C-alpha positions as a Python dict, from the first residue, in 0.01 Angstrom:
ca = {
    (1, 'M'): (0, 0, 0),
    (2, 'S'): (-297, -31, -230),
    (3, 'Y'): (-294, 36, -603),
    (4, 'Q'): (-654, -46, -677),
    (5, 'D'): (-725, 308, -793),
    (6, 'P'): (-640, 333, -1165),
    (7, 'S'): (-576, 708, -1174),
    (8, 'R'): (-302, 690, -912),
    (9, 'R'): (-143, 392, -1084),
    (10, 'D'): (-147, 563, -1421),
    (11, 'V'): (-12, 892, -1291),
    (12, 'L'): (273, 732, -1105),
    (13, 'R'): (363, 505, -1392),
    (14, 'T'): (358, 768, -1662),
    (15, 'A'): (478, 1079, -1484),
    (16, 'A'): (749, 900, -1291),
    (17, 'L'): (893, 710, -1582),
    (18, 'T'): (873, 985, -1842),
    (19, 'G'): (852, 1351, -1755),
    (20, 'A'): (993, 1350, -1403),
    (21, 'G'): (1353, 1248, -1451),
    (22, 'L'): (1371, 871, -1400),
    (23, 'G'): (1634, 764, -1655),
    (24, 'L'): (1566, 412, -1776),
    (25, 'A'): (1764, 432, -2097),
    (26, 'G'): (1930, 99, -2151),
    (27, 'S'): (1810, -37, -1823),
    (28, 'G'): (1615, -341, -1945),
    (29, 'L'): (1392, -332, -1637),
    (30, 'A'): (1130, -552, -1795),
    (31, 'G'): (1140, -900, -1651),
    (32, 'S'): (1427, -820, -1420),
    (33, 'G'): (1255, -869, -1084),
    (34, 'L'): (1310, -565, -864),
    (35, 'A'): (1334, -763, -544),
    (36, 'G'): (1677, -877, -665),
    (37, 'G'): (1714, -1174, -435),
    (38, 'G'): (1948, -1465, -410),
    (39, 'L'): (2193, -1428, -697),
    (40, 'A'): (2483, -1670, -672),
    (41, 'L'): (2795, -1462, -729),
    (42, 'P'): (3141, -1593, -810),
    (43, 'G'): (3372, -1615, -512),
    (44, 'T'): (3100, -1724, -272),
    (45, 'E'): (3356, -1754, 5),
    (46, 'R'): (3347, -1376, 30),
    (47, 'K'): (3082, -1220, 248),
    (48, 'T'): (3034, -912, 31),
    (49, 'K'): (2725, -940, -188),
    (50, 'R'): (2653, -568, -235),
    (51, 'V'): (2857, -254, -292),
    (52, 'V'): (2776, 113, -241),
    (53, 'F'): (3015, 320, -452),
    (54, 'I'): (3004, 692, -368),
    (55, 'A'): (3185, 944, -586),
    (56, 'F'): (3222, 1231, -336),
    (57, 'A'): (3262, 1455, -638),
    (58, 'G'): (3275, 1830, -679),
    (59, 'G'): (3637, 1855, -567),
    (60, 'V'): (3699, 1771, -199),
    (61, 'R'): (4030, 1807, -17),
    (62, 'T'): (4141, 1563, 249),
    (63, 'K'): (4218, 1869, 462),
    (64, 'E'): (3843, 1929, 506),
    (65, 'T'): (3750, 1563, 552),
    (66, 'F'): (3982, 1333, 744),
    (67, 'G'): (4213, 1626, 812),
    (68, 'T'): (3925, 1794, 998),
    (69, 'P'): (3746, 1509, 1177),
    (70, 'A'): (3477, 1740, 1314),
    (71, 'N'): (3352, 1789, 958),
    (72, 'V'): (3306, 1416, 890),
    (73, 'P'): (3235, 1235, 1218),
    (74, 'N'): (3039, 960, 1042),
    (75, 'M'): (3309, 880, 789),
    (76, 'V'): (3567, 886, 1070),
    (77, 'D'): (3356, 627, 1253),
    (78, 'M'): (3329, 424, 934),
    (79, 'S'): (3708, 434, 890),
    (80, 'K'): (3742, 258, 1225),
    (81, 'E'): (3550, -30, 1068),
    (82, 'G'): (3747, -38, 745),
    (83, 'V'): (4054, 80, 555),
    (84, 'L'): (4145, 441, 483),
    (85, 'F'): (4369, 508, 183),
    (86, 'P'): (4499, 867, 224),
    (87, 'R'): (4735, 861, -76),
    (88, 'M'): (4515, 828, -383),
    (89, 'R'): (4649, 1003, -692),
    (90, 'T'): (4384, 1171, -906),
    (91, 'A'): (4343, 1094, -1275),
    (92, 'N'): (4282, 1446, -1408),
    (93, 'L'): (4145, 1782, -1297),
    (94, 'G'): (3818, 1840, -1484),
    (95, 'H'): (3505, 1736, -1295),
    (96, 'F'): (3337, 1541, -1575),
    (97, 'G'): (3640, 1345, -1692),
    (98, 'A'): (3777, 1293, -1342),
    (99, 'A'): (3447, 1158, -1207),
    (100, 'L'): (3401, 941, -1516),
    (101, 'S'): (3750, 802, -1453),
    (102, 'I'): (3637, 671, -1115),
    (103, 'F'): (3373, 458, -1287),
    (104, 'T'): (3579, 341, -1587),
    (105, 'G'): (3920, 289, -1425),
    (106, 'I'): (4075, 491, -1708),
    (107, 'S'): (4201, 849, -1698),
    (108, 'E'): (3936, 1011, -1915),
    (109, 'A'): (4054, 1325, -2099),
    (110, 'R'): (3727, 1512, -2097),
    (111, 'G'): (3655, 1883, -2082),
    (112, 'I'): (3471, 2023, -1785),
    (113, 'R'): (3164, 2109, -1994),
    (114, 'E'): (3157, 1810, -2224),
    (115, 'N'): (2838, 1612, -2216),
    (116, 'S'): (2871, 1286, -2405),
    (117, 'R'): (2920, 925, -2316),
    (118, 'G'): (3272, 792, -2314),
    (119, 'P'): (3405, 502, -2522),
    (120, 'D'): (3499, 290, -2219),
    (121, 'P'): (3289, 47, -2013),
    (122, 'T'): (3193, 143, -1660),
    (123, 'V'): (3197, -69, -1347),
    (124, 'F'): (2824, -125, -1393),
    (125, 'E'): (2872, -275, -1739),
    (126, 'Y'): (3151, -508, -1630),
    (127, 'L'): (2949, -639, -1338),
    (128, 'R'): (2625, -680, -1528),
    (129, 'K'): (2788, -857, -1822),
    (130, 'D'): (3027, -1083, -1630),
    (131, 'L'): (2785, -1173, -1351),
    (132, 'G'): (2460, -1170, -1545),
    (133, 'L'): (2309, -904, -1319),
    (134, 'A'): (1967, -763, -1400),
    (135, 'A'): (1913, -390, -1442),
    (136, 'S'): (1726, -390, -1112),
    (137, 'D'): (2045, -507, -939),
    (138, 'V'): (2254, -211, -1055),
    (139, 'W'): (2155, 152, -988),
    (140, 'I'): (2316, 493, -991),
    (141, 'T'): (2170, 797, -816),
    (142, 'T'): (2298, 1137, -918),
    (143, 'S'): (2305, 1483, -767),
    (144, 'G'): (2163, 1634, -1084),
    (145, 'G'): (2275, 1754, -1422),
    (146, 'A'): (2278, 1599, -1766),
    (147, 'Q'): (2648, 1507, -1751),
    (148, 'Q'): (2603, 1262, -1466),
    (149, 'T'): (2369, 1033, -1656),
    (150, 'N'): (2670, 952, -1875),
    (151, 'Y'): (2828, 758, -1588),
    (152, 'A'): (2568, 481, -1620),
    (153, 'Y'): (2731, 325, -1926),
    (154, 'G'): (2975, 391, -2209),
    (155, 'L'): (2972, 322, -2581),
    (156, 'H'): (3214, 32, -2609),
    (157, 'P'): (3069, -216, -2864),
    (158, 'E'): (3113, -514, -2630),
    (159, 'Y'): (2920, -345, -2348),
    (160, 'G'): (2699, -36, -2377),
    (161, 'P'): (2341, 49, -2276),
    (162, 'K'): (2209, -304, -2234),
    (163, 'Y'): (2456, -347, -1946),
    (164, 'G'): (2413, 1, -1799),
    (165, 'A'): (2296, 106, -1454),
    (166, 'T'): (1939, 215, -1395),
    (167, 'T'): (1962, 589, -1332),
    (168, 'L'): (1775, 801, -1078),
    (169, 'D'): (1834, 1174, -1092),
    (170, 'G'): (1753, 1305, -746),
    (171, 'D'): (1681, 1662, -842),
    (172, 'G'): (1469, 1562, -1139),
    (173, 'I'): (1231, 1301, -1006),
    (174, 'F'): (1183, 1415, -648),
    (175, 'N'): (1117, 1782, -696),
    (176, 'R'): (830, 2002, -590),
    (177, 'E'): (676, 2009, -938),
    (178, 'F'): (637, 1632, -939),
    (179, 'K'): (495, 1639, -588),
    (180, 'D'): (241, 1899, -701),
    (181, 'L'): (149, 1675, -994),
    (182, 'L'): (71, 1389, -758),
    (183, 'T'): (-129, 1620, -534),
    (184, 'R'): (-340, 1718, -832),
    (185, 'Y'): (-380, 1383, -1006),
    (186, 'G'): (-289, 1116, -754),
    (187, 'L'): (-623, 1116, -578),
    (188, 'P'): (-873, 829, -620),
    (189, 'E'): (-1093, 1016, -866),
    (190, 'P'): (-1177, 933, -1228),
    (191, 'M'): (-1000, 1150, -1483),
    (192, 'E'): (-1181, 1298, -1775),
    (193, 'G'): (-1117, 1511, -2082),
    (194, 'G'): (-783, 1691, -2085),
    (195, 'E'): (-645, 1497, -1788),
    (196, 'K'): (-701, 1163, -1958),
    (197, 'S'): (-555, 1297, -2283),
    (198, 'M'): (-244, 1409, -2098),
    (199, 'L'): (-198, 1068, -1940),
    (200, 'D'): (-252, 891, -2272),
    (201, 'K'): (25, 1103, -2419),
    (202, 'L'): (256, 1023, -2129),
    (203, 'R'): (188, 651, -2164),
    (204, 'K'): (336, 656, -2513),
    (205, 'G'): (668, 760, -2363),
    (206, 'I'): (695, 466, -2125),
    (207, 'R'): (993, 253, -2211),
    (208, 'T'): (1172, -10, -2013),
    (209, 'M'): (1432, -72, -2283),
    (210, 'G'): (1412, -438, -2362),
    (211, 'G'): (1045, -537, -2380),
    (212, 'G'): (997, -871, -2213),
    (213, 'D'): (724, -1051, -2025),
    (214, 'P'): (431, -807, -1986),
    (215, 'V'): (334, -962, -1652),
    (216, 'K'): (680, -913, -1509),
    (217, 'E'): (696, -567, -1661),
    (218, 'A'): (374, -476, -1482),
    (219, 'E'): (519, -611, -1157),
    (220, 'N'): (834, -404, -1204),
    (221, 'L'): (635, -89, -1272),
    (222, 'A'): (423, -152, -964),
    (223, 'R'): (736, -178, -751),
    (224, 'I'): (868, 146, -897),
    (225, 'E'): (535, 315, -827),
    (226, 'E'): (545, 200, -467),
    (227, 'Y'): (901, 324, -433),
    (228, 'I'): (824, 666, -581),
    (229, 'L'): (521, 717, -360),
    (230, 'S'): (723, 609, -56),
    (231, 'E'): (995, 859, -147),
    (232, 'L'): (750, 1143, -167),
    (233, 'T'): (603, 1063, 172),
    (234, 'R'): (954, 1044, 322),
    (235, 'G'): (1019, 1406, 231),
    (236, 'T'): (1287, 1370, -36),
    (237, 'S'): (1120, 1637, -249),
    (238, 'D'): (1132, 1882, 42),
    (239, 'I'): (1511, 1877, 85),
    (240, 'S'): (1654, 2222, 18),
    (241, 'G'): (1948, 2448, 96),
    (242, 'A'): (2323, 2402, 47),
    (243, 'G'): (2399, 2061, -97),
    (244, 'A'): (2034, 1970, -158),
    (245, 'G'): (2116, 1779, -477),
    (246, 'D'): (2373, 1568, -297),
    (247, 'A'): (2137, 1509, -6),
    (248, 'K'): (1866, 1385, -242),
    (249, 'A'): (2104, 1150, -423),
    (250, 'L'): (2215, 999, -92),
    (251, 'R'): (1855, 972, 32),
    (252, 'L'): (1762, 788, -287),
    (253, 'A'): (2050, 547, -234),
    (254, 'R'): (1945, 483, 124),
    (255, 'N'): (1587, 403, 30),
    (256, 'L'): (1688, 199, -275),
    (257, 'L'): (1897, -23, -49),
    (258, 'S'): (1619, -54, 206),
    (259, 'I'): (1349, -141, -47),
    (260, 'F'): (1520, -317, -340),
    (261, 'K'): (1853, -431, -188),
    (262, 'P'): (2043, -403, -520),
    (263, 'K'): (2384, -559, -573),
    (264, 'V'): (2548, -233, -679),
    (265, 'T'): (2446, 121, -589),
    (266, 'G'): (2650, 405, -734),
    (267, 'V'): (2609, 761, -603),
    (268, 'V'): (2746, 1075, -770),
    (269, 'L'): (2771, 1396, -566),
    (270, 'Q'): (2873, 1739, -697),
    (271, 'N'): (2762, 2022, -468),
    (272, 'A'): (3108, 2067, -313),
    (273, 'D'): (3195, 2267, -625),
    (274, 'I'): (3042, 2562, -446),
    (275, 'A'): (3398, 2595, -314),
    (276, 'H'): (3493, 2822, -606),
    (277, 'G'): (3297, 3104, -447),
    (278, 'S'): (3256, 3008, -83),
    (279, 'F'): (3488, 2812, 141),
    (280, 'N'): (3228, 2815, 419),
    (281, 'G'): (2958, 2686, 184),
    (282, 'Y'): (3193, 2412, 69),
    (283, 'Q'): (3253, 2299, 426),
    (284, 'E'): (2879, 2302, 492),
    (285, 'V'): (2821, 2071, 193),
    (286, 'I'): (3088, 1832, 327),
    (287, 'R'): (2925, 1826, 672),
    (288, 'R'): (2579, 1771, 527),
    (289, 'N'): (2701, 1493, 299),
    (290, 'D'): (2875, 1325, 589),
    (291, 'A'): (2548, 1333, 785),
    (292, 'A'): (2360, 1177, 491),
    (293, 'I'): (2629, 912, 445),
    (294, 'G'): (2594, 840, 816),
    (295, 'E'): (2220, 786, 770),
    (296, 'L'): (2289, 551, 481),
    (297, 'W'): (2551, 364, 683),
    (298, 'T'): (2314, 331, 979),
    (299, 'A'): (2032, 204, 758),
    (300, 'V'): (2261, -68, 626),
    (301, 'K'): (2380, -168, 974),
    (302, 'E'): (2025, -188, 1103),
    (303, 'D'): (1903, -409, 817),
    (304, 'E'): (1966, -773, 896),
    (305, 'E'): (2008, -869, 531),
    (306, 'L'): (2238, -580, 443),
    (307, 'A'): (2451, -549, 755),
    (308, 'E'): (2689, -838, 692),
    (309, 'S'): (2688, -828, 313),
    (310, 'T'): (2743, -465, 209),
    (311, 'A'): (3070, -286, 132),
    (312, 'F'): (3125, 89, 87),
    (313, 'F'): (3379, 274, -127),
    (314, 'I'): (3386, 654, -90),
    (315, 'L'): (3628, 891, -265),
    (316, 'P'): (3644, 1231, -440),
    (317, 'E'): (3748, 1271, -803),
    (318, 'F'): (4017, 1522, -697),
    (319, 'G'): (4089, 1773, -423),
    (320, 'R'): (4121, 2153, -416),
    (321, 'D'): (4395, 2414, -445),
    (322, 'R'): (4623, 2471, -149),
    (323, 'D'): (4532, 2841, -102),
    (324, 'L'): (4213, 3046, -110),
    (325, 'N'): (4135, 3249, -421),
    (326, 'A'): (4037, 3618, -433),
    (327, 'R'): (3674, 3526, -354),
    (328, 'R'): (3784, 3339, -43),
    (329, 'G'): (3703, 3014, -214),
    (330, 'L'): (3903, 2722, -349),
    (331, 'D'): (3965, 2648, -716),
    (332, 'H'): (4126, 2335, -863),
    (333, 'G'): (4421, 2418, -1083),
    (334, 'D'): (4743, 2472, -888),
    (335, 'G'): (4877, 2116, -917),
    (336, 'S'): (4945, 2103, -543),
    (337, 'D'): (4933, 1789, -331),
    (338, 'D'): (4605, 1918, -183),
    (339, 'L'): (4461, 1896, -532),
    (340, 'R'): (4633, 1587, -668),
    (341, 'W'): (4600, 1351, -371),
    (342, 'V'): (4273, 1246, -211),
    (343, 'S'): (4154, 990, 44),
    (344, 'C'): (3948, 680, -23),
    (345, 'L'): (3746, 496, 241),
    (346, 'A'): (3669, 125, 201),
    (347, 'V'): (3449, -54, 454),
    (348, 'G'): (3306, -403, 420),
    (349, 'P'): (3273, -750, 569),
    (350, 'D'): (3579, -881, 384),
    (351, 'F'): (3806, -585, 458),
    (352, 'K'): (4052, -512, 735),
    (353, 'K'): (3933, -294, 1022),
    (354, 'G'): (4081, 27, 1157),
    (355, 'V'): (4371, 35, 909),
    (356, 'V'): (4531, 341, 750),
    (357, 'N'): (4705, 219, 435),
    (358, 'K'): (4961, 477, 325),
    (359, 'D'): (5065, 297, 7),
    (360, 'A'): (5033, 514, -303),
    (361, 'H'): (4736, 427, -523),
    (362, 'Q'): (4533, 591, -796),
    (363, 'V'): (4164, 677, -799),
    (364, 'I'): (4131, 455, -1107),
    (365, 'D'): (4233, 156, -890),
    (366, 'V'): (3901, 152, -705),
    (367, 'M'): (3680, 35, -992),
    (368, 'P'): (3886, -275, -1081),
    (369, 'T'): (3902, -354, -708),
    (370, 'I'): (3523, -361, -695),
    (371, 'C'): (3511, -586, -999),
    (372, 'D'): (3765, -816, -837),
    (373, 'L'): (3560, -824, -518),
    (374, 'F'): (3267, -967, -713),
    (375, 'G'): (3477, -1193, -934),
    (376, 'A'): (3436, -984, -1251),
    (377, 'E'): (3716, -864, -1478),
    (378, 'A'): (3766, -498, -1566),
    (379, 'K'): (3965, -603, -1868),
    (380, 'L'): (4000, -259, -2028),
    (381, 'S'): (4078, -68, -1711),
    (382, 'K'): (4419, 93, -1666),
    (383, 'G'): (4397, 78, -1287),
    (384, 'G'): (4532, -184, -1052),
    (385, 'R'): (4382, -317, -730),
    (386, 'L'): (4398, -168, -384),
    (387, 'S'): (4668, -344, -181),
    (388, 'G'): (4623, -438, 182),
    (389, 'L'): (4244, -428, 166),
    (390, 'Y'): (4136, -781, 248),
    (391, 'R'): (4162, -950, 583),
}
């Protein structure tokens, strides 16, 4: 791909990194080297060098996933290659706090509409600090919404934004408005007058949070430009319908892995919350997410570098009520086992295969398990580690 044309380079750099939803706050991309190769991790005897951590959030019952295999054929196939934990106790019952708990390993008492960073470090911060990972090695893709950017890092004084994950909001960056912008300004034509003024204004907003070597910074931006243009040609901006936000977040994760091969890729879904008003719509989101997870899984298996080095962890933040509500949907407030207990899937080169582990665990146990897998310490987490996981 050529970037000799200055107008295309400028448009992609400025529009993508400022007005179109690419969250780089605290990422320190400058000088980080987006190719992300060859880091020597502690515990080199383990085969796992990368983790994909999917919060299947929005409230998803086991009854509609592994209890209805036809809804999730891809995750059922994945379970045959890994360990299924069907008895995972949830931390709390509000989407924001419960999903945040997955990433911090602490039951976060947060209201459903709160929108502020928590005081506790996330898995991304532990891994980046303990292992010296660059921002380009640690990403999180989200289904959309301001709350989800808070999962990238917390406000603990020993961790914080300089150890956070680089954030991609699927519904913000790969939307039709941004695609229209590229159609208008991404052509190899000189820009004059108002167009140039607009781009100059956008340039002032570029920030990679950390400064650094200008040569390496330019290389990083060029890689991001290539990635963004590739995404647009792959049709991410055209995804629509039920669960479109989730589908975009999973597509971003798939292409991030294929292009950058990061060490850690977090994914936050949320569209299953349509369940409040439509049980059928909720099931459709589950089926569509399973199909997208299957595409991600296949992409990993077909990549020689990723196939034998990548582990997956997939779990909801909580389930759903036992019975339908008056709208023939499912809420999340009855305290039933359908709500309180969820299933977690773990698949990776160091894990057992085809095992159903019925030991009781908590959703907050997954994050410290991931840290342990890499040789990092989640020292503030209240969770334990998943038993019976390793071969």
